[in-house]
C-alpha positions as CSV (number, residue, x, y, z in Angstrom):
1,M,-128.6,-40.8,-13.9
2,A,-126.5,-39.6,-11.1
3,Q,-122.9,-40.9,-11.1
4,T,-121.1,-41.7,-7.9
5,A,-117.6,-40.5,-7.1
6,E,-116.4,-44.1,-7.0
7,S,-117.5,-44.6,-10.6
8,I,-114.9,-42.0,-11.8
9,S,-111.4,-43.6,-11.8
10,A,-108.2,-41.5,-11.2
11,P,-105.4,-41.5,-13.9
12,S,-102.7,-44.1,-13.3
13,M,-98.9,-43.4,-13.1
14,S,-98.3,-44.8,-16.6
15,D,-100.8,-42.3,-17.9
16,F,-98.8,-39.4,-16.4
17,E,-95.6,-40.6,-18.0
18,A,-97.2,-40.9,-21.4
19,M,-98.7,-37.4,-21.1
20,L,-95.2,-36.0,-20.0
21,E,-93.5,-37.7,-22.9
22,A,-96.1,-36.4,-25.3
23,S,-95.6,-32.8,-24.0
24,F,-91.8,-33.1,-24.6
25,E,-92.3,-34.5,-28.1
26,G,-94.4,-31.5,-29.0
27,R,-92.0,-29.0,-27.7
28,S,-89.4,-27.5,-30.2
29,P,-85.7,-27.4,-29.2
30,Q,-84.5,-23.9,-28.3
31,E,-82.3,-22.0,-30.7
32,G,-78.7,-21.3,-29.4
33,S,-78.5,-24.6,-27.5
34,V,-76.6,-27.8,-27.9
35,I,-78.9,-30.7,-28.8
36,R,-78.5,-34.4,-29.7
37,G,-79.3,-35.7,-33.2
38,T,-78.9,-38.8,-35.4
39,I,-77.0,-39.0,-38.7
40,V,-79.6,-40.3,-41.2
41,A,-77.5,-39.8,-44.3
42,I,-74.1,-38.8,-45.7
43,E,-74.4,-36.8,-49.0
44,N,-71.3,-35.6,-50.7
45,D,-69.4,-33.4,-48.2
46,F,-72.3,-33.1,-45.7
47,A,-74.0,-35.2,-43.1
48,V,-77.7,-35.1,-42.7
49,V,-78.7,-34.9,-39.0
50,D,-82.2,-35.5,-37.6
51,V,-82.7,-33.5,-34.4
52,G,-86.5,-34.2,-34.1
53,L,-87.7,-31.1,-36.0
54,K,-89.9,-30.9,-39.0
55,T,-86.8,-31.1,-41.2
56,E,-83.3,-32.3,-40.9
57,G,-80.2,-30.2,-40.9
58,R,-77.0,-30.4,-42.9
59,V,-73.5,-30.3,-41.3
60,A,-70.2,-30.2,-43.3
61,L,-68.2,-33.4,-42.8
62,K,-65.0,-31.4,-42.0
63,E,-66.7,-30.3,-38.8
64,F,-66.6,-33.9,-37.5
65,A,-62.8,-34.2,-37.8
66,M,-59.7,-32.7,-36.2
67,P,-57.5,-30.5,-38.6
68,G,-55.6,-32.7,-41.0
69,Q,-57.6,-35.8,-40.2
70,A,-60.6,-37.6,-42.0
71,P,-64.0,-37.7,-40.3
72,N,-64.9,-40.9,-38.5
73,I,-68.7,-41.0,-38.6
74,K,-71.4,-43.2,-40.2
75,V,-75.2,-43.3,-40.6
76,G,-76.9,-44.0,-37.3
77,D,-74.3,-42.3,-35.1
78,E,-75.6,-40.0,-32.5
79,V,-73.9,-36.6,-32.4
80,E,-74.2,-33.3,-30.5
81,V,-74.8,-30.2,-32.6
82,Y,-75.5,-26.6,-32.0
83,L,-78.9,-25.3,-33.2
84,E,-78.4,-21.9,-34.7
85,R,-81.9,-21.7,-36.4
86,V,-84.9,-24.0,-36.4
87,E,-85.6,-23.3,-40.1
88,N,-83.8,-21.3,-42.8
89,A,-85.1,-20.1,-46.1
90,L,-84.8,-23.6,-47.6
91,G,-86.8,-25.0,-44.7
92,E,-83.8,-26.8,-43.2
93,A,-82.5,-26.6,-39.6
94,V,-79.2,-24.7,-39.4
95,L,-76.8,-26.9,-37.4
96,S,-73.1,-26.6,-36.4
97,R,-70.9,-29.3,-35.0
98,D,-68.0,-26.8,-34.5
99,K,-70.0,-24.6,-32.3
100,A,-71.2,-27.6,-30.3
101,R,-67.7,-28.7,-29.8
102,R,-66.6,-25.2,-28.9
103,E,-69.2,-24.9,-26.2
104,E,-68.2,-28.3,-24.8
105,S,-64.5,-27.4,-25.1
106,W,-64.9,-24.0,-23.2
107,I,-66.5,-25.8,-20.3
108,R,-63.7,-28.4,-20.2
109,L,-60.9,-25.8,-20.8
110,E,-62.1,-23.5,-18.0
111,K,-62.0,-26.5,-15.7
112,A,-58.4,-27.4,-16.9
113,F,-57.3,-23.8,-16.6
114,N,-58.6,-23.4,-13.0
115,G,-56.9,-26.7,-12.1
116,E,-53.7,-25.9,-14.0
117,E,-54.0,-29.0,-16.0
118,R,-52.6,-29.7,-19.5
119,V,-54.9,-29.9,-22.5
120,T,-54.4,-31.6,-25.9
121,G,-54.5,-29.6,-29.1
122,V,-53.4,-29.4,-32.7
123,I,-51.4,-26.6,-34.4
124,F,-53.3,-26.1,-37.6
125,G,-52.5,-22.5,-38.8
126,R,-49.9,-19.7,-38.8
127,V,-50.8,-16.1,-37.9
128,K,-48.9,-13.0,-37.2
129,G,-46.7,-13.5,-34.1
130,G,-47.5,-17.2,-33.7
131,F,-49.9,-20.0,-34.5
132,T,-53.5,-21.2,-34.1
133,V,-54.3,-24.3,-32.1
134,D,-57.5,-26.3,-32.2
135,L,-58.4,-27.4,-28.6
136,D,-61.1,-29.8,-29.7
137,G,-63.3,-27.1,-31.1
138,A,-62.0,-24.0,-29.3
139,V,-59.3,-22.0,-31.2
140,A,-56.4,-20.8,-29.1
141,F,-53.3,-18.6,-29.9
142,L,-49.8,-20.0,-29.5
143,P,-47.1,-17.2,-29.5
144,G,-44.0,-18.0,-31.4
145,S,-41.9,-17.7,-28.3
146,Q,-44.0,-20.4,-26.6
147,V,-43.5,-23.1,-29.2
148,D,-40.3,-24.6,-27.9
149,V,-37.6,-24.0,-25.3
150,R,-35.3,-22.8,-28.1
151,P,-36.2,-20.8,-31.3
152,M,-37.4,-23.2,-34.0
153,R,-36.7,-22.4,-37.7
154,D,-39.1,-25.0,-39.0
155,V,-42.4,-25.7,-37.2
156,G,-43.7,-27.9,-40.0
157,P,-43.1,-31.3,-38.2
158,L,-45.4,-30.0,-35.3
159,M,-48.3,-29.0,-37.5
160,N,-51.5,-31.2,-37.3
161,Q,-50.0,-33.4,-34.6
162,P,-51.9,-33.8,-31.3
163,Q,-49.7,-32.6,-28.4
164,P,-50.1,-31.2,-24.9
165,F,-50.3,-27.5,-24.1
166,Q,-50.6,-25.3,-21.0
167,I,-53.3,-22.6,-20.9
168,L,-51.6,-19.3,-20.0
169,K,-54.7,-17.1,-20.2
170,M,-58.3,-17.3,-21.3
171,D,-61.2,-14.9,-21.6
172,R,-64.5,-16.5,-22.6
173,R,-66.3,-13.2,-23.0
174,R,-63.8,-12.1,-25.7
175,G,-63.2,-15.7,-26.9
176,N,-59.4,-15.4,-26.3
177,I,-57.2,-18.4,-25.2
178,V,-53.4,-18.2,-25.1
179,V,-51.5,-21.5,-24.7
180,S,-47.9,-22.6,-24.4
181,R,-46.1,-25.7,-25.6
182,R,-42.8,-24.4,-24.1
183,A,-44.2,-24.5,-20.5
184,V,-45.0,-28.2,-20.9
185,L,-41.6,-29.0,-22.3
186,E,-39.8,-27.0,-19.6
187,E,-41.8,-28.8,-16.9
188,R,-41.1,-32.1,-18.4
189,R,-37.5,-31.2,-19.0
190,A,-37.1,-30.0,-15.4
191,E,-38.5,-33.3,-14.1
192,E,-36.2,-35.3,-16.3
193,R,-33.3,-33.1,-15.4
194,S,-33.9,-33.4,-11.7
195,S,-34.1,-37.2,-12.0
196,L,-31.0,-37.4,-14.2
197,V,-29.0,-35.0,-12.0
198,A,-29.9,-37.0,-9.0
199,S,-28.4,-40.1,-10.6
200,L,-25.1,-38.4,-11.4
201,K,-22.2,-38.1,-9.0
202,E,-19.0,-36.0,-8.9
203,G,-16.1,-37.9,-10.3
204,Q,-18.3,-40.1,-12.4
205,V,-17.1,-40.8,-16.0
206,V,-19.9,-40.5,-18.6
207,E,-20.3,-40.1,-22.3
208,G,-22.1,-37.2,-24.0
209,V,-22.6,-35.5,-27.3
210,V,-21.3,-32.0,-28.0
211,K,-24.4,-29.9,-28.4
212,N,-23.1,-26.3,-28.7
213,I,-19.7,-24.6,-28.8
214,T,-19.0,-21.1,-27.5
215,D,-15.8,-19.1,-27.0
216,Y,-15.5,-20.2,-23.4
217,G,-16.3,-23.9,-23.7
218,A,-18.8,-26.5,-25.0
219,F,-22.2,-27.8,-23.8
220,V,-22.4,-31.5,-23.7
221,D,-25.7,-33.4,-23.7
222,L,-25.5,-36.2,-21.1
223,G,-28.8,-37.7,-22.2
224,G,-31.4,-35.1,-21.2
225,V,-29.2,-32.7,-19.2
226,D,-26.4,-30.4,-20.4
227,G,-23.1,-30.0,-18.7
228,L,-20.5,-27.3,-19.4
229,L,-17.0,-28.3,-20.5
230,H,-14.9,-25.2,-19.9
231,V,-12.1,-24.5,-22.4
232,T,-9.5,-24.8,-19.6
233,D,-10.7,-28.3,-18.8
234,I,-10.6,-29.7,-22.4
235,A,-6.8,-30.4,-22.3
236,W,-3.8,-29.8,-20.2
237,R,-2.2,-27.9,-23.1
238,R,-3.4,-24.4,-24.0
239,V,-6.6,-24.4,-26.1
240,S,-7.3,-21.0,-27.6
241,H,-10.8,-22.1,-28.8
242,P,-12.9,-25.2,-28.2
243,T,-13.2,-25.8,-32.0
244,E,-9.5,-26.7,-32.0
245,V,-10.5,-30.0,-30.3
246,L,-14.3,-30.4,-30.5
247,S,-17.1,-30.2,-33.0
248,V,-20.9,-30.2,-32.7
249,G,-22.3,-33.7,-32.7
250,Q,-19.0,-35.3,-31.5
251,T,-19.3,-38.0,-28.8
252,V,-16.9,-37.4,-25.9
253,T,-16.0,-39.1,-22.7
254,V,-16.0,-36.6,-19.8
255,Q,-15.7,-36.6,-16.0
256,I,-18.2,-34.8,-13.8
257,I,-16.1,-32.3,-11.9
258,K,-18.9,-30.6,-9.9
259,I,-22.6,-30.6,-9.5
260,N,-24.5,-27.7,-8.0
261,P,-27.7,-29.1,-6.5
262,D,-29.4,-25.7,-6.2
263,T,-28.9,-24.6,-9.8
264,Q,-28.4,-28.1,-11.2
265,R,-25.4,-26.9,-13.2
266,I,-22.9,-29.6,-14.1
267,S,-19.2,-28.9,-14.7
268,L,-17.3,-31.3,-16.9
269,G,-13.7,-32.1,-17.7
270,M,-11.8,-34.0,-20.3
271,K,-8.2,-33.4,-19.2
272,Q,-9.0,-34.9,-15.8
273,L,-9.0,-38.3,-17.6
274,Q,-5.4,-37.8,-18.7
275,T,-2.2,-37.9,-16.8
276,D,-1.2,-34.6,-15.3
277,P,1.9,-33.4,-17.1
278,W,2.8,-31.1,-14.2
279,E,3.6,-34.1,-12.0
280,G,7.4,-34.1,-11.4
281,V,7.9,-31.0,-13.6
282,G,10.4,-29.5,-11.1
283,A,12.8,-32.5,-11.7
284,K,12.1,-32.5,-15.4
285,Y,12.8,-28.8,-15.9
286,P,15.5,-27.8,-13.4
287,V,16.4,-24.1,-13.0
288,G,19.3,-23.1,-15.3
289,A,18.6,-25.8,-17.9
290,R,17.9,-24.9,-21.5
291,F,15.2,-26.3,-23.7
292,T,13.6,-25.8,-27.0
293,G,9.9,-24.9,-27.1
294,K,7.2,-23.5,-29.3
295,V,5.6,-20.1,-28.8
296,T,1.8,-20.7,-28.3
297,N,0.7,-17.2,-27.4
298,V,2.1,-13.6,-27.4
299,T,0.7,-10.9,-25.1
300,D,1.7,-7.4,-24.1
301,Y,3.6,-8.6,-21.1
302,G,5.4,-11.5,-22.7
303,A,5.1,-14.9,-24.6
304,F,4.0,-18.4,-23.6
305,V,6.3,-21.2,-24.7
306,E,5.1,-24.8,-24.7
307,L,7.8,-27.2,-23.4
308,E,5.6,-30.2,-23.9
309,P,1.9,-30.7,-24.3
310,G,0.2,-29.3,-21.2
311,V,3.3,-27.6,-19.8
312,E,3.9,-24.0,-20.7
313,G,6.2,-21.3,-19.3
314,L,6.1,-17.5,-19.5
315,V,8.9,-15.5,-21.0
316,H,8.3,-12.1,-19.5
317,V,9.1,-9.1,-21.8
318,S,12.0,-8.2,-19.5
319,E,13.6,-11.5,-20.2
320,M,13.4,-11.4,-24.0
321,S,16.3,-9.1,-24.9
322,W,19.4,-7.7,-23.3
323,V,19.0,-4.3,-24.9
324,K,15.4,-3.9,-26.2
325,K,13.5,-2.7,-23.2
326,N,10.4,-1.0,-24.5
327,V,9.7,-3.1,-27.6
328,A,6.5,-5.2,-27.9
329,P,7.0,-9.0,-27.5
330,S,5.3,-9.5,-30.9
331,K,8.4,-7.7,-32.5
332,I,10.7,-10.4,-31.1
333,V,8.7,-13.7,-31.3
334,S,5.6,-14.9,-33.0
335,P,3.1,-17.8,-32.4
336,G,4.4,-21.1,-33.8
337,Q,8.0,-20.1,-33.6
338,D,10.5,-22.6,-32.1
339,V,12.8,-20.8,-29.5
340,E,15.5,-21.8,-27.1
341,V,14.8,-20.8,-23.5
342,Q,16.3,-21.1,-20.1
343,V,14.4,-22.1,-17.0
344,L,14.6,-19.3,-14.4
345,E,12.0,-20.4,-11.8
346,V,9.6,-23.3,-11.3
347,D,6.5,-23.3,-9.0
348,S,4.8,-26.7,-9.3
349,N,2.0,-25.7,-6.9
350,K,0.9,-22.7,-8.9
351,R,1.8,-24.5,-12.2
352,R,4.1,-21.7,-13.3
353,I,7.5,-21.8,-15.0
354,S,9.4,-18.6,-15.6
355,L,11.6,-18.7,-18.7
356,G,14.3,-16.5,-20.2
357,L,15.0,-15.9,-23.9
358,K,17.9,-13.5,-23.6
359,Q,19.8,-15.9,-21.3
360,C,20.4,-18.2,-24.3
361,M,22.1,-15.3,-26.1
362,E,25.5,-13.6,-25.5
363,N,25.2,-10.9,-22.9
364,P,26.3,-7.7,-24.7
365,W,26.7,-5.9,-21.4
366,Q,29.4,-8.3,-20.3
367,H,31.1,-8.1,-23.7
368,F,31.0,-4.3,-23.6
369,A,32.4,-4.3,-20.1
370,A,35.3,-6.5,-21.2
371,S,36.1,-4.5,-24.3
372,H,35.5,-1.0,-22.9
373,P,37.0,-0.7,-19.4
374,P,36.5,2.6,-17.5
375,G,38.5,5.4,-19.0
376,T,38.0,4.2,-22.6
377,E,37.0,6.9,-25.0
378,I,34.1,6.1,-27.3
379,E,31.9,7.8,-29.9
380,G,28.2,7.5,-30.3
381,E,25.0,9.2,-31.5
382,V,22.7,11.1,-29.1
383,K,19.5,8.9,-29.0
384,S,17.5,11.0,-26.6
385,I,17.8,14.0,-24.2
386,T,16.0,13.8,-20.8
387,E,15.9,15.8,-17.6
388,F,18.8,13.6,-16.4
389,G,21.1,14.0,-19.3
390,L,22.0,12.4,-22.7
391,F,21.5,8.8,-23.8
392,V,24.2,7.9,-26.3
393,G,23.9,4.8,-28.6
394,L,26.9,2.5,-28.3
395,D,28.0,-0.9,-29.8
396,S,25.6,-3.8,-29.8
397,D,22.5,-1.6,-29.3
398,I,23.7,-0.6,-25.8
399,D,22.9,2.9,-24.6
400,G,25.1,4.8,-22.2
401,M,24.1,7.9,-20.2
402,V,25.9,11.2,-19.7
403,H,24.5,12.8,-16.6
404,L,24.0,16.5,-16.6
405,S,26.8,16.9,-14.1
406,D,29.2,15.2,-16.5
407,L,28.6,17.5,-19.5
408,S,30.8,20.5,-18.6
409,W,33.3,21.7,-16.0
410,D,32.3,25.3,-16.0
411,K,28.6,25.3,-17.0
412,P,25.6,24.1,-15.0
413,G,24.1,20.9,-16.4
414,D,20.8,22.4,-17.5
415,V,22.7,25.0,-19.4
416,A,25.3,22.7,-20.9
417,V,22.7,20.2,-22.2
418,Q,21.3,22.9,-24.5
419,D,24.5,22.6,-26.6
420,Y,23.4,19.1,-27.8
421,Q,20.8,17.8,-30.2
422,K,19.3,14.4,-30.9
423,G,21.2,12.6,-33.6
424,Q,24.4,14.5,-32.9
425,T,27.6,12.5,-32.7
426,V,29.6,13.0,-29.5
427,R,32.7,11.6,-27.9
428,A,32.7,10.6,-24.3
429,R,34.7,8.7,-21.7
430,V,33.5,5.5,-20.0
431,L,33.2,6.3,-16.3
432,D,31.5,3.1,-14.9
433,I,29.9,-0.1,-16.1
434,D,27.4,-2.2,-14.1
435,A,26.7,-5.3,-16.3
436,E,24.1,-6.8,-13.8
437,K,22.1,-3.6,-13.7
438,E,22.8,-3.0,-17.4
439,R,24.1,0.5,-17.0
440,V,26.9,2.4,-18.6
441,S,27.9,5.8,-17.2
442,L,29.6,8.2,-19.6
443,G,31.3,11.6,-19.2
444,I,32.0,14.3,-21.8
445,K,33.7,16.8,-19.5
446,Q,36.2,14.1,-18.5
447,L,37.7,14.2,-22.0
448,S,39.5,17.3,-20.8
449,G,41.4,17.6,-17.5
450,D,39.7,19.2,-14.5
451,P,40.7,22.9,-14.5
452,M,40.5,22.8,-10.7
453,E,43.5,20.4,-10.7
454,K,45.6,23.0,-12.6
455,V,44.9,25.9,-10.3
456,G,47.3,24.4,-7.8
457,P,47.0,23.6,-4.2
458,L,44.7,26.3,-2.8
459,R,44.0,26.7,0.8
460,K,42.0,29.1,2.8
461,G,44.0,32.3,3.6
462,S,46.2,32.0,0.6
463,V,46.5,35.0,-1.9
464,V,46.0,34.5,-5.6
465,T,46.3,36.8,-8.6
466,C,43.4,36.7,-11.0
467,T,42.0,38.6,-14.0
468,V,38.7,40.5,-14.1
469,T,36.4,39.0,-16.7
470,E,33.1,40.6,-15.9
471,V,31.9,43.6,-13.8
472,N,28.3,43.9,-12.5
473,D,26.5,45.7,-9.7
474,G,26.9,42.7,-7.3
475,G,30.6,42.4,-7.7
476,I,33.2,41.2,-10.2
477,E,33.9,37.8,-11.8
478,V,37.5,36.8,-12.1
479,S,39.4,34.1,-13.8
480,L,42.2,32.0,-12.2
481,A,44.5,29.7,-14.1
482,D,43.1,27.7,-17.0
483,G,39.7,29.4,-17.0
484,V,38.7,28.6,-13.4
485,K,36.1,31.2,-12.5
486,A,35.4,32.8,-9.1
487,F,33.3,35.7,-7.9
488,I,34.2,38.5,-5.6
489,R,31.1,40.1,-4.0
490,R,30.7,43.8,-3.8
491,A,31.2,43.8,0.0
492,D,34.6,42.0,-0.5
493,L,36.0,44.5,-3.0
494,A,37.7,46.7,-0.4
495,R,38.1,47.3,3.3
496,D,36.8,50.8,3.1
497,R,33.1,51.0,2.3
498,A,33.7,53.9,-0.1
499,D,36.0,51.8,-2.2
500,Q,33.5,48.9,-2.5
501,R,32.5,50.0,-6.0
502,P,32.7,47.4,-8.8
503,E,33.1,50.2,-11.4
504,R,36.6,50.8,-10.0
505,F,37.6,47.7,-11.9
506,G,37.8,47.0,-15.6
507,V,37.8,43.8,-17.6
508,G,41.4,42.6,-17.9
509,D,42.6,44.2,-14.6
510,K,44.8,42.1,-12.4
511,V,43.8,41.8,-8.8
512,D,45.1,40.1,-5.7
513,A,42.5,38.4,-3.5
514,M,42.5,36.1,-0.5
515,V,40.9,32.6,-0.7
516,T,38.2,32.6,1.9
517,Q,36.6,29.2,0.9
518,Y,37.8,26.3,-1.3
519,D,35.5,23.4,-1.9
520,K,37.2,21.2,-4.5
521,A,34.4,18.6,-4.6
522,G,31.7,21.3,-4.8
523,R,33.9,23.2,-7.3
524,K,33.5,26.4,-5.4
525,I,36.1,29.1,-4.7
526,S,35.3,32.3,-2.7
527,L,37.7,35.2,-2.9
528,S,38.0,38.6,-1.0
529,I,40.1,41.7,-1.6
530,K,38.8,43.0,1.7
531,Q,40.2,40.1,3.6
532,R,43.6,40.4,1.8
533,E,43.8,44.1,2.8
534,I,42.9,43.3,6.4
535,S,45.4,40.5,6.5
536,E,48.2,42.6,5.1
537,E,47.5,45.3,7.6
538,K,47.7,42.9,10.5
539,E,51.0,41.5,9.1
540,A,52.4,45.1,8.7
541,V,51.5,46.1,12.2
542,A,53.1,42.9,13.5
543,Q,56.3,43.4,11.6
544,Y,56.9,47.2,11.7
545,G,55.4,48.3,15.0
546,S,52.1,49.4,16.3
547,S,50.3,52.6,16.3
548,D,51.0,52.9,20.1
549,S,54.7,53.7,19.3
550,G,53.7,57.1,17.9
551,A,53.8,56.0,14.3
552,S,50.6,56.4,12.3
553,L,49.0,53.5,10.5
554,G,49.9,55.2,7.3
555,D,53.6,55.3,8.3
556,I,53.5,51.6,9.2
557,L,51.9,50.6,6.0
558,G,54.1,52.9,4.0
559,A,57.2,51.3,5.5
560,A,55.8,47.9,4.8
561,L,55.0,48.7,1.2
562,K,58.5,50.3,0.8
563,R,60.2,47.2,2.2
564,R,58.0,44.9,0.0
565,S,58.8,47.0,-3.0
566,S,62.6,46.9,-2.4
567,S,62.3,43.1,-1.8
568,D,60.5,42.8,-5.2
569,D,63.2,44.9,-6.9
570,S,66.1,42.9,-5.4
571,A,64.4,39.7,-6.4
572,S,63.9,40.9,-10.0
């Protein structure tokens, strides 16, 4: 009856494996996990998947395909699905291929994001501010600014096409992923650009296509890298705007002028492939020679004249007209006009030619100087009145100036100028002409003789007879011959202080006075009655005796006056 220990055999290894397998088969998959299943049927738009539960689950066929593509599955294929519920109200398992792919994608995308690796996705929708991208199950946001390196008007060709993206930001908790296609293009472009720039050399002649045109030049595509063709390097002649020569899409041959290895900027030139027209320009256009050219540009300071394609000279505003000094160049010439010019100066090194327009016309200043020598009387209209004098319009649009000092013989200039108005016709005498400096000096007072010349030879110490014209507290104003005026100060009206009273004199009185100062150039005459009396006293004392002889000063003066009176009577 008893049973020995040896009679009871231990379970074998195969029995344990069978028991373990049986335990797994009896355990139900956990909801919310990714499980494997087998497609057992395809009905209409759904695939029936067996995941080892009591019933199968149904998954929409579109979940097995990328956006815009057809599903590539068949009965018997094993697929991974996400188990949302073991059984729904219909008794079916609730499965999702999209959520399974999303879980797989998030793990893969996080690894790519941490490793700064690119991922493949498909743009399948448009949202506010950008687009939605399917990253093999995970949906990411593509901002509009990150689609391309330049703004794109039509994103249609990029839709539903697999292409690489760079993950900029991701947050699994919130389910947010932001990607960029532009970053991938820029990186690729930078690599291609570096490789292409390294293969180019300064001085190399290459072909390119005009990609974009601006006011300052054109960007030329050299096959993956752009170079700038500046407007000044398009042609030797003046090019106002690149569109005069170039158009977008045009194929051009250019020379690489400079490559900046740091910024990878490339400067291009077209004119460098042509012969420089400035070679030998000094011999071709000698100073003094005249040529016909075309006005290409008019500025505030002058006009540029093209002598030949690529060779321009500047006609400065001062060299445009002999007589028009403050006129705008646009009032004299206009773009496109053919003009005759004279070469004034050539600087081949600086590529500058100075031209003159007026030199090809008759110089009115020389003609005026020949026809109006100094002393000629002319008539003209007052053009302007300045602090220096009057400007009078003469023949051939020439202006002459009457200085303030040449307006009147007897009035100060600032007073005399008040007698004239703009537009008034005046007569004047030509005083001097400087044709080189383009100046004509005129005088109005010179039309009448200088009154100082008619006074006669005055010298200091001589006695003159004059007429009182004005009496004031400071003295009296007197008039000599032909209206020459002089002033006798109060202190010079008499020897005796008591007689130095201006009211002793009246307008029209004749007085004798001694010249104490005569400055013909300065037009100044100083007179003194006091000095005349002192001089006469000294003369009388010298002729008729001295006060030491016993005669009084009154006796001496009386005798002198009596003798002078008798001399005057006998003379009359």
